[in-house]
Backbone bond lengths (Angstrom), bond angles and torsions (degrees), N, CA, C in turn:
res aa  C-N    CA-C-N  psi(-1)  N-CA   C-N-CA  omega(-1)  CA-C   N-CA-C  phi
1 M - - - 1.470 - - 1.524 109.24 -
2 L 1.338 115.63 136.01 1.461 121.22 179.31 1.520 108.55 -127.00
3 D 1.329 116.04 129.30 1.460 121.08 -177.86 1.520 109.63 -107.66
4 L 1.338 115.73 104.66 1.465 120.74 176.09 1.520 109.10 -108.03
5 P 1.337 118.07 142.91 1.466 119.19 176.28 1.531 110.81 -59.44
6 V 1.317 115.75 147.05 1.464 120.12 179.44 1.521 110.68 -60.07
7 T 1.326 117.25 -37.36 1.466 121.58 -178.94 1.527 109.86 -98.22
8 W 1.298 116.91 51.71 1.466 121.50 -173.32 1.522 112.71 -72.71
9 E 1.350 118.41 -10.10 1.458 120.58 -179.22 1.525 112.11 -104.41
10 D 1.328 117.85 20.91 1.465 121.32 -174.38 1.527 113.58 -60.35
11 S 1.321 117.87 -33.97 1.452 120.98 -179.73 1.521 108.95 -140.57
12 V 1.336 116.11 162.36 1.462 119.81 -179.81 1.521 110.65 -62.11
13 A 1.331 116.74 -43.49 1.463 120.38 -179.63 1.528 111.00 -63.21
14 H 1.336 115.24 -42.35 1.468 120.18 178.79 1.528 110.17 -64.58
15 H 1.313 115.76 -41.37 1.461 121.10 179.36 1.532 110.81 -60.80
16 R 1.315 116.71 -44.38 1.460 120.58 -178.86 1.525 111.64 -66.83
17 R 1.323 115.97 -39.59 1.464 119.00 177.61 1.528 110.65 -63.45
18 S 1.332 115.98 -41.46 1.462 119.97 179.84 1.524 111.18 -66.17
19 Q 1.321 116.80 -40.35 1.459 120.08 177.28 1.527 111.23 -62.64
20 K 1.331 116.32 -40.64 1.466 120.79 177.79 1.527 110.19 -62.05
21 T 1.335 115.40 -42.78 1.467 120.19 178.09 1.525 110.78 -61.67
22 L 1.333 115.75 -42.67 1.458 120.11 179.11 1.527 111.63 -63.41
23 H 1.318 116.95 -44.70 1.467 120.24 -179.89 1.532 110.98 -62.08
24 E 1.323 116.74 -41.88 1.462 119.75 178.11 1.522 111.08 -64.28
25 W 1.325 115.31 -35.80 1.467 120.43 177.52 1.531 110.13 -66.30
26 L 1.330 117.15 -45.83 1.462 120.83 179.44 1.526 111.48 -62.78
27 D 1.313 117.49 -32.70 1.462 120.93 179.69 1.527 112.04 -60.01
28 R 1.316 116.70 -25.42 1.464 120.89 -176.65 1.531 113.04 -90.83
29 W 1.312 116.98 -4.63 1.463 119.86 -176.61 1.526 111.81 -70.41
30 Q 1.312 115.11 145.10 1.461 121.83 170.95 1.525 107.25 -114.63
31 R 1.296 115.86 111.44 1.461 120.52 -175.99 1.521 111.39 -88.72
32 P 1.350 115.87 150.96 1.473 129.38 3.79 1.527 111.20 -74.22
33 I 1.327 114.01 151.72 1.463 120.36 -175.66 1.520 109.10 -148.28
34 G 1.325 115.84 155.86 1.464 121.17 176.09 1.521 110.12 -113.90
35 L 1.318 117.00 141.23 1.462 122.73 -179.84 1.520 109.65 -122.48
36 A 1.334 116.19 129.11 1.467 122.13 173.00 1.515 107.77 -122.22
37 S 1.328 116.45 133.72 1.462 121.05 -177.14 1.517 110.05 -129.81
38 T 1.327 115.88 153.82 1.463 120.58 -179.26 1.520 112.87 -85.80
39 T 1.334 117.60 -7.49 1.466 120.65 177.68 1.523 109.70 -137.51
40 D 1.326 115.90 147.77 1.458 120.44 -179.05 1.522 112.72 -76.82
41 D 1.344 117.59 -29.79 1.457 118.41 -175.97 1.530 111.95 -68.29
42 V 1.330 116.90 -45.28 1.465 119.64 177.16 1.524 110.39 -65.81
43 T 1.321 116.64 -37.95 1.463 120.47 179.43 1.519 110.57 -60.56
44 R 1.327 116.82 -42.19 1.466 120.14 179.84 1.524 111.10 -65.32
45 V 1.325 117.22 -39.28 1.466 120.41 177.67 1.529 110.27 -61.63
46 V 1.326 116.61 -44.77 1.468 120.60 179.89 1.523 110.56 -63.25
47 M 1.325 116.96 -39.55 1.458 120.03 177.78 1.522 111.20 -59.64
48 Q 1.323 116.25 -44.83 1.467 119.63 -179.88 1.529 111.17 -65.08
49 M 1.324 117.34 -35.59 1.457 120.69 176.47 1.525 110.88 -64.77
50 C 1.318 116.01 -40.65 1.467 120.32 178.69 1.526 110.71 -63.24
51 L 1.318 116.61 -44.82 1.458 120.89 179.85 1.524 110.97 -63.83
52 A 1.339 116.66 -37.63 1.466 120.49 178.72 1.528 111.42 -63.65
53 R 1.319 116.93 -26.99 1.457 121.57 177.89 1.532 112.25 -84.07
54 G 1.321 116.17 -3.18 1.454 119.81 -178.34 1.513 113.67 85.50
55 W 1.328 116.58 12.19 1.459 120.16 178.44 1.526 109.35 -81.57
56 R 1.306 114.91 142.62 1.463 120.59 -179.50 1.528 110.32 -89.18
57 I 1.325 114.04 139.23 1.465 121.68 174.80 1.524 107.80 -118.66
58 P 1.316 118.48 119.28 1.466 128.30 14.02 1.533 114.88 -103.10
59 E 1.342 118.56 5.29 1.457 119.56 -173.09 1.528 112.97 -61.43
60 D 1.348 117.19 -42.75 1.465 121.23 178.34 1.527 112.07 -92.17
61 V 1.331 115.60 -39.15 1.470 121.01 -179.05 1.529 108.84 -134.53
62 A 1.324 116.63 111.96 1.461 120.91 174.17 1.529 107.86 -90.10
63 V 1.337 116.68 134.69 1.465 120.75 -169.30 1.522 110.79 -129.67
64 I 1.338 114.82 137.01 1.463 119.74 173.97 1.521 108.95 -140.21
65 G 1.329 115.84 131.86 1.455 121.42 178.88 1.515 111.56 -103.64
66 T 1.317 116.12 -165.78 1.466 121.91 179.96 1.529 109.10 -142.31
67 R 1.318 115.14 138.57 1.472 126.93 178.01 1.523 112.26 107.02
68 N 1.314 118.49 -19.05 1.462 122.27 175.05 1.531 112.11 53.59
69 E 1.329 116.32 52.21 1.462 121.14 176.11 1.527 108.66 -80.97
70 E 1.319 115.94 109.50 1.458 120.53 -170.57 1.525 113.15 -59.83
71 R 1.320 117.76 -36.05 1.465 120.16 -178.79 1.524 111.37 -61.65
72 L 1.334 116.96 -26.20 1.460 121.54 178.02 1.522 112.37 -96.87
73 C 1.320 116.28 -29.29 1.464 120.21 -174.01 1.526 113.18 -82.40
74 E 1.318 117.54 -36.08 1.460 120.17 -173.16 1.523 113.37 -83.12
75 R 1.311 118.18 -33.88 1.454 122.44 -176.92 1.515 110.03 -135.67
76 P 1.340 118.19 146.44 1.463 128.02 -5.12 1.524 111.72 -78.75
77 R 1.321 116.72 174.20 1.446 121.25 175.69 1.510 109.85 -73.23
78 P 1.327 120.30 147.13 1.465 124.89 -2.79 1.527 111.62 -73.38
79 S 1.334 114.69 146.93 1.457 119.38 178.24 1.527 109.52 -68.09
80 M 1.307 115.58 158.91 1.465 121.03 -170.08 1.525 112.06 -112.40
81 S 1.313 116.70 127.06 1.462 121.18 172.72 1.515 109.40 -69.17
82 S 1.326 116.80 147.44 1.459 119.35 -177.71 1.527 110.22 -156.09
83 V 1.323 115.31 153.54 1.457 121.87 177.89 1.522 109.08 -80.89
84 E 1.315 116.30 126.42 1.469 121.39 176.31 1.529 108.18 -87.07
85 I 1.323 116.02 109.77 1.457 121.18 -178.37 1.530 111.34 -72.23
86 G 1.312 116.34 -40.51 1.461 120.20 -176.21 1.514 111.18 85.20
87 F 1.342 116.27 59.24 1.459 120.44 -175.53 1.522 112.56 -65.30
88 E 1.324 117.47 -30.57 1.467 119.24 177.48 1.527 110.27 -63.38
89 R 1.317 115.53 -39.36 1.462 120.11 178.57 1.538 110.30 -66.15
90 V 1.343 116.73 -38.99 1.461 120.86 176.71 1.528 110.01 -60.95
91 G 1.347 116.36 -45.17 1.454 120.35 178.68 1.517 112.38 -62.44
92 Y 1.326 115.81 -39.65 1.468 120.29 178.99 1.525 110.35 -62.40
93 E 1.326 116.62 -46.41 1.461 120.23 -178.10 1.524 110.92 -65.74
94 A 1.344 116.65 -37.79 1.465 120.04 177.80 1.525 110.60 -62.88
95 A 1.336 116.22 -43.22 1.456 120.29 178.99 1.530 111.00 -65.28
96 R 1.311 116.51 -38.46 1.472 120.24 179.69 1.533 110.71 -65.57
97 L 1.337 116.75 -41.83 1.460 120.50 178.24 1.531 110.92 -64.39
98 L 1.338 116.12 -40.97 1.464 119.80 178.26 1.519 110.61 -62.52
99 D 1.329 116.22 -41.64 1.459 120.27 178.99 1.531 110.61 -62.79
100 D 1.338 116.68 -41.08 1.466 120.49 178.44 1.524 110.86 -62.34
101 L 1.345 117.06 -42.64 1.457 121.30 -179.82 1.529 111.25 -64.97
102 M 1.332 115.78 -42.57 1.466 119.68 -179.92 1.524 110.73 -66.06
103 T 1.325 116.56 -40.36 1.467 120.16 179.26 1.520 110.71 -64.90
104 Q 1.336 115.70 -43.04 1.458 119.71 179.36 1.527 111.62 -64.69
105 A 1.339 116.18 -40.12 1.464 120.09 178.78 1.523 111.25 -64.31
106 E 1.338 116.45 -39.23 1.467 120.56 179.45 1.525 110.50 -65.89
107 R 1.318 117.76 -39.82 1.464 120.60 177.70 1.526 110.82 -63.46
108 E 1.345 116.01 -41.42 1.462 120.25 178.99 1.525 110.85 -64.25
109 R 1.339 115.70 -39.93 1.456 119.56 179.83 1.525 110.94 -62.68
110 R 1.332 116.08 -41.83 1.465 119.75 -179.51 1.518 111.25 -66.36
111 R 1.326 116.84 -39.54 1.463 119.39 178.54 1.526 110.78 -62.98
112 N 1.324 115.04 -43.33 1.462 118.83 179.13 1.528 111.33 -63.86
113 S 1.341 115.05 -38.04 1.463 119.03 179.49 1.514 110.79 -66.29
114 Q 1.324 116.84 -40.30 1.455 120.81 -179.75 1.521 111.02 -65.77
115 R 1.329 115.24 -35.33 1.470 118.69 179.87 1.536 111.70 -78.49
116 R 1.355 114.67 -12.74 1.466 120.29 -178.16 1.522 110.89 54.94
117 S 1.321 110.60 44.56 1.469 116.73 -179.09 1.522 109.78 -68.30
118 L 1.339 116.69 137.50 1.441 120.97 179.62 1.517 112.33 -83.43
119 R 1.309 114.94 -22.16 1.452 116.70 -179.38 1.522 109.30 -100.12
120 R 1.284 115.56 145.42 1.458 121.44 -178.14 1.523 109.78 -77.60
121 S 1.292 116.62 135.06 1.459 119.80 178.46 1.522 110.15 -68.57
122 T 1.308 114.51 134.97 1.480 119.01 179.26 1.515 112.34 -94.78
123 S 1.307 116.14 0.06 1.467 119.12 -178.83 1.513 109.21 -139.60
124 L 1.315 116.05 83.66 1.461 120.43 -178.66 1.517 112.47 -77.98
125 A 1.287 117.80 -19.67 1.463 120.09 -177.63 1.519 109.57 -146.68
126 A 1.312 114.82 155.99 1.456 120.30 178.34 1.524 109.62 -70.21
127 P 1.334 117.00 158.37 1.465 119.56 176.79 1.527 110.40 -54.56
128 P 1.328 117.47 148.15 1.468 119.59 -178.05 1.523 111.86 -60.07
129 R 1.293 114.71 142.99 1.458 121.00 179.48 1.527 108.87 -98.15
130 H 1.311 116.34 130.87 1.453 120.41 -178.85 1.530 109.79 -88.56
131 V 1.298 115.56 132.53 1.461 121.93 178.42 1.522 108.28 -119.03
132 I 1.304 116.04 121.48 1.462 120.96 179.64 1.525 108.37 -101.68
133 L 1.315 115.93 120.17 1.462 121.08 -178.48 1.531 109.40 -108.68
134 P 1.302 118.15 121.42 1.462 119.59 176.65 1.521 110.42 -70.90
135 P 1.332 118.75 156.22 1.466 119.74 176.29 1.512 110.52 -62.69
136 M 1.319 115.68 157.98 1.461 120.14 -177.46 1.518 111.89 -74.67
137 G 1.314 117.01 -19.44 1.459 120.35 179.55 1.511 111.43 141.41
138 V 1.304 115.51 -177.10 1.454 122.09 179.75 1.521 109.25 -102.61
139 V 1.323 116.75 128.61 1.458 121.56 173.42 1.526 106.18 -89.58
140 V 1.307 115.46 107.36 1.465 120.97 -173.08 1.522 110.50 -83.00
141 R 1.326 115.28 126.46 1.459 121.04 175.88 1.526 108.86 -129.88
142 E 1.322 116.48 -162.17 1.460 120.59 -170.45 1.525 114.09 -66.63
143 S 1.325 118.64 -26.08 1.462 120.34 -173.60 1.519 114.05 -70.66
144 T 1.343 117.69 -10.59 1.470 120.00 175.75 1.524 111.63 -126.34
145 S 1.313 117.23 9.67 1.464 119.37 -175.41 1.522 111.90 -90.82
146 A 1.327 115.94 45.43 1.462 120.32 177.67 1.524 109.28 -75.02
147 F 1.288 115.69 148.92 1.453 120.91 -179.39 1.517 107.97 -118.20
148 L 1.325 115.02 89.17 1.449 120.91 -173.72 1.514 110.50 -87.42
149 V 1.299 115.42 71.87 1.459 121.87 175.53 1.519 107.62 -118.57
150 P 1.322 116.99 144.61 1.471 119.20 -177.52 1.520 113.92 -68.19
151 D 1.320 116.94 -20.97 1.466 120.93 -177.28 1.539 108.76 -86.22
152 P 1.328 119.13 111.92 1.470 121.12 -178.23 1.524 112.84 -63.02
153 L 1.327 117.42 -31.06 1.464 120.17 179.25 1.524 110.67 -65.41
154 V 1.324 116.36 -42.71 1.465 120.89 179.23 1.526 110.06 -66.95
155 A 1.329 117.08 -40.83 1.466 120.54 178.94 1.523 110.88 -61.66
156 K 1.328 117.69 -41.78 1.459 120.83 178.38 1.524 110.96 -66.32
157 A 1.330 115.68 -38.79 1.461 119.38 178.51 1.523 110.94 -64.08
158 Q 1.333 116.86 -42.52 1.461 120.40 179.04 1.527 111.42 -63.54
159 A 1.318 116.15 -40.22 1.465 119.45 178.61 1.525 110.73 -63.86
160 F 1.325 117.00 -40.61 1.464 120.78 178.54 1.523 110.79 -65.42
161 I 1.321 117.03 -42.06 1.465 121.36 179.78 1.524 110.31 -63.18
162 A 1.336 117.09 -44.02 1.463 120.81 -179.64 1.522 111.41 -63.31
163 A 1.320 116.53 -40.24 1.471 120.70 -178.35 1.521 112.46 -74.00
164 N 1.317 117.28 -17.73 1.468 121.14 -175.83 1.520 112.19 -122.63
165 S 1.339 116.32 25.26 1.462 119.69 -178.10 1.523 112.29 -65.31
166 H 1.336 117.11 -16.85 1.465 120.92 179.14 1.526 111.91 -82.20
167 R 1.338 116.67 -8.34 1.470 120.48 -178.40 1.521 110.68 -101.57
168 R 1.318 115.42 164.44 1.462 120.71 174.78 1.526 108.22 -87.08
169 I 1.316 115.47 82.93 1.465 120.41 -178.15 1.526 109.72 -103.81
170 G 1.309 115.25 156.59 1.455 121.49 178.74 1.515 110.41 -140.16
171 V 1.307 115.68 -172.84 1.467 121.09 -177.84 1.527 110.98 -58.96
172 K 1.324 116.30 -42.73 1.461 120.05 -176.66 1.524 112.05 -64.90
173 S 1.322 116.99 -41.37 1.465 119.18 -178.80 1.526 111.36 -68.94
174 V 1.331 117.23 -36.14 1.463 120.24 177.36 1.528 110.03 -67.78
175 A 1.329 116.70 -43.48 1.464 121.01 179.50 1.528 110.73 -63.32
176 A 1.336 116.02 -40.51 1.466 119.92 179.67 1.529 111.01 -63.81
177 E 1.331 116.71 -39.56 1.467 120.94 178.60 1.522 111.07 -60.88
178 L 1.334 116.77 -34.98 1.466 121.47 -177.10 1.531 112.36 -95.62
179 A 1.346 116.58 0.98 1.472 122.18 178.12 1.518 112.47 58.68
180 V 1.339 115.76 42.96 1.467 120.81 174.71 1.529 107.79 -132.75
181 S 1.319 115.90 167.39 1.458 119.12 177.40 1.518 110.23 -77.65
182 S 1.321 116.17 157.23 1.468 120.56 178.79 1.522 110.63 -61.17
183 K 1.335 116.33 -38.52 1.464 120.10 -179.35 1.525 111.14 -64.33
184 T 1.330 116.06 -42.23 1.470 119.74 178.80 1.523 110.52 -61.74
185 L 1.330 115.76 -44.69 1.461 120.03 -179.31 1.529 111.00 -63.30
186 Q 1.329 116.47 -42.80 1.462 120.38 179.22 1.523 111.05 -61.78
187 N 1.325 116.62 -40.33 1.471 120.26 -179.99 1.524 111.15 -64.04
188 H 1.330 116.24 -40.37 1.466 119.96 179.11 1.529 110.88 -65.61
189 F 1.337 116.90 -40.48 1.462 120.50 179.00 1.529 111.01 -65.62
190 A 1.299 116.70 -41.76 1.460 120.60 -179.77 1.525 111.01 -62.74
191 A 1.334 116.26 -40.38 1.465 120.29 -178.58 1.527 112.07 -72.76
192 S 1.341 117.73 -37.37 1.465 120.82 -174.56 1.522 113.74 -89.60
193 L 1.341 116.91 -39.48 1.465 120.50 -172.00 1.520 113.88 -117.80
194 N 1.309 115.89 -10.56 1.472 120.75 -177.54 1.527 111.69 58.68
195 R 1.327 115.39 34.65 1.463 121.07 172.62 1.520 108.85 -150.16
196 T 1.320 115.49 164.36 1.454 120.25 -176.49 1.525 110.45 -85.48
197 V 1.326 114.96 168.10 1.460 120.31 176.19 1.526 110.03 -63.50
198 A 1.322 116.26 -41.14 1.464 120.16 179.97 1.527 111.25 -62.03
199 E 1.323 117.52 -38.75 1.463 121.08 178.04 1.528 111.09 -65.37
200 E 1.329 116.73 -36.72 1.463 120.21 177.92 1.526 110.59 -68.14
201 I 1.320 117.35 -42.12 1.469 120.88 177.70 1.526 109.99 -60.69
202 R 1.319 115.74 -44.56 1.466 120.32 -179.90 1.531 110.90 -64.24
203 R 1.327 117.32 -41.52 1.464 120.88 179.57 1.532 111.12 -60.50
204 V 1.323 116.71 -45.38 1.465 121.23 -178.63 1.525 110.91 -65.73
205 K 1.324 116.55 -40.92 1.461 120.02 178.99 1.530 111.69 -64.92
206 I 1.318 116.17 -39.62 1.463 120.00 179.26 1.523 110.46 -64.46
207 E 1.326 117.74 -39.18 1.463 120.43 177.27 1.530 110.79 -63.79
208 L 1.325 116.22 -39.01 1.465 120.20 176.23 1.525 110.52 -61.66
209 V 1.322 116.45 -44.74 1.462 121.10 -179.86 1.527 110.50 -63.26
210 K 1.321 117.53 -41.89 1.469 121.25 178.83 1.522 111.11 -58.53
211 R 1.332 116.18 -44.46 1.467 120.12 -179.65 1.523 110.66 -61.52
212 E 1.326 115.91 -44.44 1.457 119.88 -177.66 1.529 111.76 -69.04
213 L 1.324 117.06 -37.31 1.466 120.16 178.16 1.520 110.89 -65.60
214 T 1.324 116.61 -39.80 1.457 120.89 179.00 1.519 110.91 -68.17
215 D 1.330 116.16 -38.67 1.466 120.54 179.94 1.524 111.21 -62.73
216 G 1.319 116.49 -38.88 1.458 121.13 172.44 1.512 116.49 79.48
217 K 1.323 118.78 6.25 1.458 120.72 -175.39 1.527 112.76 -88.94
218 R 1.316 117.28 -23.31 1.467 120.52 -178.41 1.525 110.38 -109.81
219 S 1.322 114.86 150.58 1.461 119.91 174.61 1.521 109.07 -72.73
220 I 1.312 116.46 162.71 1.464 120.38 179.40 1.526 110.30 -63.09
221 Q 1.323 116.66 -35.10 1.459 120.02 176.72 1.528 110.97 -62.10
222 E 1.324 116.75 -43.30 1.464 120.85 178.50 1.526 110.98 -65.80
223 I 1.326 116.35 -38.36 1.466 120.35 179.70 1.524 110.52 -66.27
224 A 1.313 116.59 -40.19 1.470 120.31 178.57 1.520 110.56 -59.53
225 A 1.335 116.30 -44.82 1.462 120.23 178.50 1.525 110.96 -66.06
226 L 1.328 116.97 -40.50 1.457 121.84 -179.36 1.523 111.51 -61.65
227 A 1.327 117.13 -36.73 1.458 121.70 -178.26 1.528 112.75 -88.58
228 G 1.326 116.93 4.68 1.450 119.72 175.01 1.511 115.10 82.69
229 F 1.340 117.55 21.18 1.467 120.52 175.79 1.520 109.02 -90.66
230 K 1.304 115.94 146.97 1.459 120.33 -177.40 1.516 112.43 -71.41
231 S 1.335 117.38 -29.11 1.460 120.36 -176.32 1.519 110.44 -155.73
232 N 1.337 115.09 168.22 1.467 120.27 174.55 1.516 111.48 -60.05
233 S 1.327 115.50 -42.00 1.467 119.45 -177.59 1.527 110.83 -64.43
234 G 1.340 116.54 -37.87 1.460 119.32 177.58 1.517 111.37 -62.71
235 L 1.338 116.36 -42.74 1.456 120.72 176.86 1.526 110.39 -63.41
236 S 1.326 117.04 -44.96 1.465 121.07 -176.74 1.516 111.95 -61.22
237 I 1.327 116.27 -41.58 1.466 120.08 -179.07 1.530 110.41 -62.69
238 V 1.338 116.00 -48.76 1.465 120.49 -178.25 1.525 110.45 -67.39
239 F 1.322 116.64 -43.20 1.463 120.73 -176.90 1.523 111.11 -64.49
240 R 1.320 116.69 -44.75 1.464 120.00 179.47 1.522 111.27 -63.70
241 R 1.322 116.67 -39.20 1.462 120.56 179.04 1.528 111.72 -64.74
242 E 1.332 116.83 -39.16 1.461 120.78 -175.88 1.527 113.18 -85.04
243 V 1.320 117.12 -35.27 1.471 121.24 -172.40 1.527 112.79 -105.87
244 G 1.338 116.28 -25.37 1.458 119.74 -178.29 1.515 113.52 89.67
245 L 1.333 116.93 3.49 1.460 122.97 178.32 1.521 108.98 -136.13
246 S 1.318 116.56 156.78 1.452 119.52 171.36 1.522 108.31 -76.85
247 P 1.333 118.93 160.42 1.468 120.15 176.50 1.525 113.36 -54.93
248 S 1.324 117.74 -40.97 1.466 120.21 -179.68 1.522 111.15 -67.75
249 Q 1.335 118.49 -37.82 1.461 121.09 177.10 1.528 110.66 -64.90
250 Y 1.331 116.01 -41.68 1.463 120.54 178.87 1.525 110.42 -62.41
251 R 1.320 116.33 -41.78 1.469 120.34 178.98 1.520 111.15 -64.83
252 R 1.333 117.66 -42.18 1.462 120.80 -179.32 1.526 111.38 -63.39
253 Q 1.320 116.68 -36.22 1.456 120.07 179.23 1.520 111.89 -62.19
254 R 1.341 116.51 -25.78 1.451 121.04 -177.70 1.523 112.83 -106.16
255 S 1.327 115.67 12.84 1.455 120.38 176.52 1.515 110.20 -87.25
256 L 1.341 115.66 166.51 1.459 120.03 175.63 1.513 110.13 -62.68
257 P 1.354 118.48 139.57 1.455 120.13 178.52 1.527 110.23 -59.75
258 G 1.341 113.43 131.19 1.456 117.78 179.70 1.508 114.16 82.16
259 C 1.353 117.44 -2.59 1.459 119.55 -177.37 1.516 111.86 -118.01
260 A 1.327 117.18 5.35 1.461 119.46 -177.00 1.514 110.06 -70.38
């Protein structure tokens, strides 16, 4: 564990000292290793340091940040996995608690006024109530998409599927990319993962759809096209079969309470 100040880049001298500390920390690593950080900016710096050393991400170093800041997570490649805190939900809950406190204080004020109390109430509201909100989940990107299977052919196939989950790919296209027959590829998948190539493609696409539904920026129609489905209905059928919910139901479950 390494504790760096959040504002570690405040000055050039501070920045250099922090970089030196990071390099000394990396020198002690035994790879393969996983890194989790509480901020995306430091995580991105560490990733670039790892790449400069010739270390592979995620094969040598799997990385996950926190806060899911897209400007840091999406670029440059490899993209960075990060925990989605759900700050909008935090703001909503804070506003709801404030509203409850104000309403309770107003009720207390009216009661005191009705009683025509001569002394001022010293307790207009109950002590604040603490609400603990779990993170919304992990947005999985390239920095944690390692395929730790002993079969190199299967690992290469998984990497190709992950990189092309936005396309309409099938067993034949994956086999062609790896210059093997479809039957050979299927046999390797069955032995290593106990599932078919088609099941792996579907699993990766569903994870992509989940991320986009949680993000909430694209319509379901846009997400269907992004994941390589021919239509909304095609996505809905597969998604409901795999997840047990329709895409819209899944999105509503991850919306702000009262705002779905």
